[in-house]
Backbone as a ProteinNet text record, in pm:
[ID]
protein_1_A
[PRIMARY]
MDWILQLPVLFFSVIFHEFAHGYAAYRRGDDTAYLSGRLSLNPIPHIDPVGTVLLPVACALMHLPTIGWAKPVPVNPYRMHSPRADMAMVALSGPLSNIFLAMVAALIFKLLTFGFLGADLSYTLMKMAGFAVIINLALAMFNLIPVYPLDGSQVALGLLKGDWLETYEKHLPYGVYIIMGLVFTGLFKYLVVPPIALALALLTHFGIYIG
[TERTIARY]
1252	1338.7	1293.4	1170.7	1121	1116	1103.8	1092.7	1215.8	1330	1451.7	1432.6	1354	1323.9	1201.1	1106.1	981.1	997.5	1077	1088.7	1142.8	1252.1	1298.1	1193.6	1120.3	1016.5	906.6	859.4	755	803.9	925.7	985.5	985.1	1034.6	1038.4	898	809.9	675.8	593.9	599.3	520.6	580.5	712.8	777.1	741.4	744.5	707.5	561.3	476.7	334.6	318.1	388.9	378.3	441.7	553.1	614.7	516	440.6	342.3	235.5	190.4	93.5	151.3	273.9	337.2	358.6	401.2	426.8	297.4	190.7	61.1	9.6	25.6	-17.4	63.9	193.7	281.9	240.7	204.4	162.6	31.7	-45.3	-174.3	-169.3	-48.9	-34.1	0.3	6.1	38.2	182.8	267.1	408.5	441.6	339.1	361	458.6	439	527.9	670	681.3	813.8	885.1	814	874.7	911.4	841.9	871.7	974	1032.3	1134.9	1082.1	952.8	893.6	880.9	912.2	905.4	1038.2	1067.2	1196.3	1180.7	1265.3	1268.7	1368.8	1431.7	1516.1	1427.6	1454.7	1363	1353	1455.5	1460.6	1341.1	1305.5	1191.7	1056.5	1050.8	923.9	902.7	1003.9	995.2	897.2	804	715.5	764.2	800.5	860	775.5	643.9	555.8	529.8	478.4	435	546.2	663.5	773.1	875.8	880	983.6	923.5	852.8	808.4	708.5	606	502.7	556.8	632.3	686.2	778	862.4	952.1	871.9	768.9	683.9	613.8	565	500.2	597.3	721.5	822.2	851.7	867.3	900	786.2	662.1	545.9	496.4	574.9	541.8	404.2	371.3	247.7	277.1	175.3	198.2	258.7	361.2	432.7	353.7	310.8	235.9	299.8	262.2	316.6	277	329.8	301.1	413.2	419.5	514.8	439.3	513.5	453.2	377.2	249	172.5	235.2	237.6	290.8	188.3	234.5	140.1	85.4	-45	-111.5	-210.5	-211.2	-304.8	-396	-517.7	-606.1	-640.7	-634.9	-674.2	-567.9	-454	-351.8	-359	-452.3	-468.6	-566.9	-568.1	-652.5	-800.5	-831.6	-969.7	-967	-979.9	-952.5	-1014.6	-1145.1	-1209.7	-1163.2	-1165.9	-1126	-977.4	-895.3	-750.5	-713.2	-782.6	-754.3	-787.1	-892.1	-925.6	-813.1	-755.4	-645.9	-519.2	-494.8	-378.2	-393.1	-511.8	-535.7	-518.5	-572.1	-565.1	-421.9	-337	-198.9	-122.7	-156.1	-86.5	-109.2	-237	-263.2	-214.2	-226.5	-178.9	-27.7	43.8	189.7	224.3	144.1	169.4	134.3	29.4	-4.1	107.8	162.6	275.7	395.1	427.9	539.7	513	387.9	353.2	375.7	340.4	360.6	509.1	587.8	732.3	792.2	749.7	800.8	763	641.4	598.3	684	718	804.7	944.2	995.6	1126.6	1121.6	1012.3	993.7	1001.2	931.2	929.3	1068.6	1141.6	1277.1	1369.2	1350.1	1437.2	1414.1	1296.9	1271.1	1365.9	1431.7	1527.2	1659.2	1678.5	1794.3	1929.1	1934.1	2062.4	2155.7	2105.6	2190	2241.3	2211	2249.6	2132.8	2126.2	2009.3	1982.3	2083.3	2062	2020.1	2093.4	2061.1	1926.2	1898	1769.9	1654.6	1672.2	1566.3	1539.1	1644.4	1628.7	1560.5	1605.2	1546.4	1403.2	1373.7	1236.6	1143.8	1192.2	1111.2	1084.9	1187.8	1174.1	1076.2	1086.4	994.6	852.1	837.1	704.8	643.2	724.3	676.9	637.2	715	687.2	552.3	521	391.7	278.4	285.8	175.8	164.9	277.5	275	216.8	258.5	208.7	62	20.2	-122	-203.8	-152.7	-223.4	-232.5	-122.2	-123.7	-223.9	-225.9	-317.6	-462.6	-495.6	-634.3	-682.6	-595.9	-635.5	-661.4	-572	-588	-705.2	-752.2	-866.2	-1000.3	-999.8	-1124.3	-1178.5	-1302	-1354.1	-1398.4	-1307.6	-1334.4	-1228.7	-1270.3	-1178.3	-1088.5	-956.3	-883.6	-807.2	-847.9	-779.3	-797.1	-707.7	-709.7	-843.8	-906.4	-1034.6	-1141.4	-1131.4	-1229.9	-1215.1	-1090.4	-1069.4	-1116.8	-1100.6	-1151.5	-1303.9	-1367.8	-1513.9	-1561.8	-1492	-1530.4	-1519.2	-1426.5	-1409	-1510.1	-1568.2	-1659.1	-1806.7	-1839.8	-1979.7	-2030.9	-2160	-2222	-2360.3	-2410.6	-2546.9	-2572.3	-2688.6	-2729.7	-2633.4	-2576.3	-2481.6	-2360.2	-2309	-2193.9	-2229.5	-2345.3	-2387.7	-2401.4	-2459	-2473.4	-2337.6	-2249.2	-2116.1	-2035.1	-2044.5	-1964.7	-1998.1	-2113.7	-2154	-2063.1	-1991.4	-1906.7	-1768.6	-1733.1	-1596.1	-1546.7	-1627.1	-1575.7	-1550.3	-1608.3	-1598.2	-1510.3	-1445.2	-1369.7	-1262.2	-1183.6	-1074.9	-1130.7	-1244.1	-1304.6	-1359	-1409.5	-1458.1	-1342.2	-1228.6	-1111	-1062.4	-1055.5	-1012.6	-1105.6	-1235.5	-1331.9	-1311.8	-1286.3	-1262.1	-1137.2	-1031.8	-906.2	-919.8	-973.2	-978	-1079.4	-1182.7	-1279.6	-1238.1	-1135	-1089.8	-1173.5	-1270.4	-1357.5	-1284.7	-1176	-1106.6	-1049	-1020.6	-962.3	-1060.6	-1191.9	-1290.7	-1296.8	-1241.3	-1233.6	-1101.4	-997.4	-862.5	-820.6	-849.7	-800.8	-859.1	-991.4	-1044.9	-980.1	-963.3	-896.9	-750.5	-682.9	-544.7	-542.9	-634.6	-642.5	-671.7	-758.7	-789.8	-666.1	-591.5	-469.4	-366.9	-351.2	-255.6	-300.6	-432	-484.3	-456.2	-468	-437.7	-289.7	-204.1	-60.7	-30.3	-96.4	-77.4	-121.6	-230.4	-280.9	-176	-97.6	6.6	142.3	140.1	261.1	349.8	294.4	373.2	303.4	355.9	293.8	368	300	356.3	307.1	385.9	341.6	343.3
1691.5	1613	1467	1439.6	1302.4	1248.1	1336.9	1292.8	1214.3	1240.1	1165.9	1016.5	985.2	845.8	795.3	885.3	843.9	810.4	889.6	871.1	733.3	685.5	550.1	442.4	459.5	362.7	361.8	480.1	490.3	434.5	468.8	425.6	273	207	60.9	1.8	61.8	6.1	4.3	114.3	118.3	25.4	9.5	-82.8	-226.8	-259.7	-394.5	-423.9	-322.1	-333.1	-374.4	-306.5	-338.6	-473.7	-504.4	-635.8	-746.4	-725.7	-825.9	-846.9	-738.2	-751.8	-839.1	-806.4	-879.2	-1025.8	-1052.7	-1191.2	-1271.3	-1208.6	-1277.2	-1309	-1214.6	-1238	-1351.4	-1352.6	-1456.4	-1593.9	-1602.1	-1729	-1778.8	-1686.7	-1723.5	-1731.5	-1736.2	-1763.4	-1646.9	-1524.1	-1407.4	-1365	-1380.1	-1344.3	-1207.5	-1122.4	-989.7	-907	-905.2	-827.9	-882.8	-1013.7	-1077	-1040.4	-1049.4	-1021.6	-873.9	-786.8	-643.1	-598.7	-694.2	-661.2	-601.9	-619.7	-559.7	-657.6	-784.3	-881.8	-881.3	-766.6	-744	-639.5	-649.7	-546.4	-437.2	-447.2	-338.6	-215.5	-106.5	8.2	79.2	72.1	154.2	132.5	7.2	-8.5	26.7	41.3	71.7	221.4	301.8	444	516.8	587.4	678.6	820	900	1031.8	1118	1109.7	1192	1124.6	1000.7	934.8	888.5	853.8	799.8	905.4	1014.5	1115.1	1250.9	1313.4	1451.4	1467.2	1381.1	1395.6	1373.8	1265.2	1248.1	1362.9	1410.2	1521.2	1647.2	1672.2	1790.1	1781.4	1662.7	1644.4	1675.5	1628.1	1652	1800.9	1869.6	2012.2	2096.1	2051.4	2125.6	2075.2	1982.3	1927.7	1861.7	1790.9	1715.8	1566.9	1485.8	1341.3	1288.3	1206.9	1158.1	1048	1075.9	977.8	963.8	858	838	703	671.7	542.7	507.6	380.5	334.4	313	293.8	269.5	136.7	136.6	11	-96.5	-218.4	-327.8	-365.4	-400.9	-443.6	-582.7	-595.6	-723.2	-750.6	-872	-913.2	-1022	-985.3	-1083.5	-1200.9	-1180.9	-1287.5	-1395.4	-1375.8	-1479.6	-1560	-1524.7	-1595.5	-1710.6	-1797.1	-1916	-1879.8	-1786.6	-1742.1	-1590.3	-1517	-1372.6	-1290.2	-1302.2	-1216.8	-1250.9	-1377.8	-1418.8	-1394.7	-1424.7	-1406.6	-1259.1	-1173.7	-1029.7	-977	-1032.8	-991.9	-1028.4	-1147.2	-1190.5	-1109.2	-1077.4	-994.3	-857	-800.7	-669.7	-674.5	-778.8	-791	-810.8	-868.6	-895.4	-768.5	-656.5	-530.8	-484.4	-461.8	-423.4	-526.7	-656.8	-759.6	-750.8	-713.4	-699.3	-586	-478.4	-367.5	-404.5	-483.3	-531.3	-620.7	-703.6	-789.1	-703.8	-599.8	-512.4	-441.8	-401.7	-336.1	-431.1	-558.6	-657.2	-680.2	-689.1	-707	-586.1	-466.3	-344.2	-337.9	-384.3	-384.2	-478.6	-593.5	-687.6	-629.3	-563	-497.8	-389.6	-312.3	-207	-266.5	-379.4	-443.7	-489.8	-550.4	-597.7	-482.1	-368.5	-253.4	-191.3	-218.7	-161.9	-216.8	-329.7	-387	-310.5	-221.8	-132.7	-198.3	-313.8	-383.7	-319	-221.9	-152.2	-18.7	13.2	143.6	239.2	333.8	421.5	502.4	571.4	660.9	585.5	479.8	402.6	334.3	279.7	214.3	312.4	433.6	535.4	570.5	588.5	623.8	511.2	389	275	249.1	277.8	263	363.2	485.6	584.6	539.3	485.3	438.7	321.9	228.9	115.1	161.7	260.7	315.6	379.3	455.7	513.3	402.6	293.7	183.1	119.8	105.9	49.8	137.5	266.8	357.7	378.1	397.2	419.2	297.1	178.2	58.4	30.8	57.3	43.5	143.7	265.9	368.1	328.6	277.9	233.4	120.3	26.5	-87.7	-42	39.1	79.6	169.5	259.3	347.8	267.4	173.1	94.5	-2.1	-34.4	-124.2	-53.4	80.1	152	104.3	57.5	-2.9	98.4	186.8	286.1	271.2	262.5	245.9	369.5	353.9	230.5	169.7	198.9	142.8	-8.7	-76	-221.9	-276.4	-204.7	-249.7	-264.1	-183.8	-192.1	-322.7	-367.3	-494.6	-612.7	-600.4	-704.7	-710.6	-593.1	-588.1	-643.2	-608.3	-656.7	-808.7	-865.5	-1010	-1084.1	-1014.1	-1079.9	-1058.4	-940.2	-907.8	-980.2	-1008.5	-1075.4	-1015.7	-1040.6	-1002.8	-853.6	-818.2	-678.2	-596.3	-659.8	-589.3	-543.9	-632.9	-600.3	-492.4	-504.8	-406.3	-268.1	-262	-132.5	-76.2	-161.4	-116.5	-62.7	-127.3	-87.8	51.5	103.6	235.7	346.4	321.4	427.2	432.2	329.8	317.9	442.1	502	620.8	741.2	738.5	853.5	824.7	707.4	666.1	764.1	813.1	906.4	1032.9	1080.9	1202.8	1178.4	1057.7	1023.4	1023.6	964.9	961.4	1102.8	1186.3	1325	1396.1	1369.5	1432.2	1387.1	1257.8	1205.8	1267.7	1284.7	1339.4	1486.8	1564.8	1710.1	1754.8	1673.5	1707.9	1653.6	1568.5	1509.5	1391.2	1350	1239.6	1105.6	1095.9	967.5	925.5	1025	990.3	910.1	928.8	853.1	708.2	679.6	543.2	477.1	558.4	506	507.4	616.2	633.1	531.8	504.5	409.8	271.5	208	76.1	83.9	195.8	212.1	222.5	301.8	316.2	182.1	101.7	-30.4	-120	-115.9	-197.4	-155.2	-24.4	24.6	-13	-12.8	-53.4	-201.8	-283.7	-425.8	-447	-369.5	-379.3	-340.3	-234.9	-191.3	-301.3	-369.1	-479.4	-589.6	-609.9	-711.4	-656.4	-536.7	-480.2	-403.5	-366.3	-289.5	-154.2	-54.3	78.9	166.2	197.6	286.7	426.6	504.9	636.3	739.4
1068	980	969.5	1014.6	1009.4	867.1	768.6	629.6	584.2	648.9	613	641.6	743.3	775.9	700.6	674.3	611.3	463.4	390.9	246.2	206.9	269	232.9	263.2	373.2	409.2	303.3	265.7	164.4	31.6	-5.2	-131	-140.5	-36.8	-37.8	-33	44.5	64.6	-64	-141.6	-265.6	-371.3	-369.2	-462.9	-427.8	-299.9	-255.5	-289.7	-279.1	-313	-459.4	-549	-691.2	-724.3	-657.7	-676.5	-639.4	-531.4	-487.3	-593.7	-656.3	-766	-877.5	-918.6	-1028.1	-994.8	-873	-831.8	-826.1	-772.7	-764.7	-904.7	-997.5	-1135.2	-1198.5	-1171.1	-1225.5	-1174.4	-1048.7	-989.4	-1049.9	-1109.2	-1167.4	-1319.4	-1374.8	-1516.7	-1604.8	-1549.8	-1631.4	-1606.8	-1708.4	-1693.4	-1752.9	-1772.7	-1831.4	-1748.6	-1617.2	-1530.3	-1535.7	-1538.8	-1546	-1675.7	-1787.5	-1917.8	-1934.1	-1861.2	-1870.1	-1765.5	-1691.6	-1593.6	-1464.9	-1437.4	-1318.4	-1202	-1225	-1115.9	-1041.9	-980.9	-916.9	-807.8	-704.8	-600.7	-633.7	-750	-799.1	-817.4	-747.5	-750.3	-885.1	-967.6	-1089.6	-1182.4	-1218.9	-1310.6	-1249.3	-1117.4	-1051	-1028.5	-1054.4	-1020.8	-1111.7	-1050.5	-1122	-1088.6	-1188.5	-1160.1	-1066.7	-1082.5	-999.1	-864.4	-868.3	-745.3	-654.7	-713.3	-631.4	-595	-670.1	-646.9	-610.6	-705.5	-686.4	-572.5	-568.3	-465.5	-324.4	-297.6	-161.5	-119.2	-211.5	-178.7	-150.4	-231.7	-210.4	-75.8	-40.7	90.2	203.3	187.9	291.3	304.6	192.1	195	251.8	230.1	278.3	413.5	473.3	605.1	607.3	497.5	487.8	507.8	537.6	547.5	417.9	429.7	312.6	243.6	119.4	41.3	-96.3	-166.9	-300.2	-355.6	-473	-535.9	-631.2	-669.1	-769.7	-901.2	-1009.1	-1139.9	-1135	-1173.1	-1169.2	-1258.5	-1209.9	-1291.4	-1398.1	-1518.2	-1622.3	-1591.8	-1602.8	-1576.5	-1688.8	-1740.5	-1845.4	-1789.3	-1749.9	-1686.5	-1777.5	-1909	-2001.9	-2015.4	-1951.2	-1948.5	-1818.7	-1732.9	-1606.5	-1622.2	-1523.8	-1529.6	-1517.4	-1428.8	-1407.3	-1394.3	-1506.5	-1508.2	-1395.6	-1372.7	-1272.6	-1131.7	-1097.4	-962.4	-940.1	-1040	-1025.4	-1015	-1090	-1081	-941.3	-880.8	-743.8	-648.2	-665.8	-579.5	-606.5	-733.4	-768.4	-704	-712.2	-651.7	-500.3	-438.8	-292.4	-244.3	-329.1	-287.9	-252.2	-316.8	-287	-143.9	-104.7	34.4	135.8	102.7	194.6	213.5	107.6	120.1	215.5	214	305.6	449.4	467.4	602.2	654.1	565.5	603.1	646.6	569.8	606	738.7	761.3	887.6	1005.4	988.7	1095.3	1121.6	1014	1030.3	1101.5	1060.3	1123.1	1270.6	1304.1	1443.9	1527.9	1471.9	1544	1563.4	1459.3	1470.6	1577.5	1577.9	1678.6	1818.9	1837.8	1969.6	2010.1	1917.9	1947.1	1984	1917.6	1942.3	2079.8	2140.2	2273	2377.9	2348.2	2443.2	2444.2	2346.7	2347	2329.9	2265.7	2253	2150.6	2074	1975.6	2027.7	2150.9	2204	2195	2285.3	2298.9	2173.3	2120.7	2006.8	1881.1	1848.6	1728.6	1742.9	1860.1	1883.1	1866.5	1919.5	1908.4	1762.5	1682.9	1540.9	1464.5	1487.8	1417.6	1463.2	1590.1	1638.1	1570.3	1552.3	1481.3	1338.7	1273.9	1136	1128.7	1224.2	1228	1255.2	1343.2	1371.4	1247.8	1173.7	1047.9	951.1	947.4	856.4	887.6	1016.6	1055.8	1005.1	1034.2	1000.8	849.8	781.4	636.6	565.4	605	537.3	568.8	690.4	721	640.5	627.5	550.2	402.9	346.4	206.9	187	280.3	269.1	276.5	376.7	395.4	282.2	235.6	126.4	-0.3	-30.6	-152.8	-145.5	-27.1	-12.6	-30.2	-40.4	-67.2	-202	-208.2	-332.1	-437	-474.3	-579	-686.9	-811.5	-923.2	-936.3	-960.9	-992	-873.9	-751.8	-636.2	-631.9	-559.9	-555.5	-507.6	-416.5	-364.1	-471.1	-577.1	-685.2	-761.8	-783.4	-852.9	-768.4	-637.3	-548.3	-559	-557.2	-567.6	-701.5	-809.9	-942.5	-953.1	-877.4	-878.9	-793.1	-694.5	-600.9	-633.9	-685.3	-711.5	-836	-836.1	-950	-976.6	-1096.4	-1130.6	-1122.6	-1065.1	-1056.4	-970.6	-867.5	-782.4	-863.1	-947.5	-1030.7	-1131.7	-1193.9	-1293.9	-1233.1	-1114.6	-1045.5	-1006.4	-955.3	-912.4	-1029.7	-1144.8	-1261.1	-1311.8	-1276.6	-1324.8	-1272.9	-1162.8	-1106.3	-1172.3	-1251.1	-1302	-1377.9	-1467.2	-1538.7	-1448.5	-1328.6	-1238.1	-1116.6	-1116.6	-998.9	-957.1	-1053.1	-1021	-957.1	-1008.1	-953.6	-812.8	-790.2	-655.4	-556.3	-598.2	-510.9	-481.2	-586.3	-566.9	-470.5	-483.7	-393.6	-249.7	-230.5	-96.2	-34.8	-117	-66.9	-34.6	-128.6	-111	-7.2	17	121.8	257.5	257.3	382.5	427.6	345.9	385.5	386.7	305.6	298.3	433.4	520.1	649.7	734.8	709.8	786.3	740.5	622.8	572.8	609.3	624.3	644.5	790.9	861.2	998.1	1096.6	1096.9	1196	1191.8	1073	1075.6	1117.9	1086.3	1132.5	1284.5	1339.4	1485.4	1551.6	1489	1543.5	1542	1430.9	1419.9	1524.3	1545.3	1645.1	1785.9	1807.9	1938.7	1964.4	1860.5	1873.9	1904.2	1837.1	1864	2007.9	2056.5	2195.9	2291.9	2256.6	2339.2	2353.3	2246.8	2249	2292.8	2350.4	2407.1	2310.9	2194.1	2097.3	2079.4	2149	2144.5	2044.6	1934.6	1832.6	1862.9	1934.4	1978.3	1868.3
[MASK]
+++++++++++++++++++++++++++++++++++++++++++++++++++++++++++++++++++++++++++++++++++++++++++++++++++++++++++++++++++++++++++++++++++++++++++++++++++++++++++++++++++++++++++++++++++++++++++++++++++++++++++++++++++

């Protein structure tokens, strides 16, 4: 029954991720997300029927790791001050928002170990905080993979120049197929799991063990 705790965490995390994109774009001169009502933590405008509802529920019913996404916020790079560089920062803001949530959840987890809310409630909230740490780290690391259309690809497009950029851009039409291949072959876990394990090891070093 862990999915009862995982789904709300995932739901909020993907919405916060998209809000971060919209806010970063707004700070750099693009108010498209604001004008479309997406610069809000109100979940309704961010809901994607498949990524926010059907997929997480299906994962829960099939006892698979709970994954999903929110509706991407609209961004117009040509309304920003420096389109390529600003788009890289807008893209990076999503994964950074999930890392921020993971850190907050880890601190909450640590506070709950003192048991001041009572054993049963503390245990339930600790499980939820633990899920929040892992889910947000997973969202951050997965989105940082530099394959289009993941956030990491926009970061790469903003940083690469010359022949490096030209060579990198050749993969763009095939990005979705590359991601599908990584997921279905299980290779993506070799890109996502090691940094998550490193982050959890660092938390353990500081006395926060997410079991």
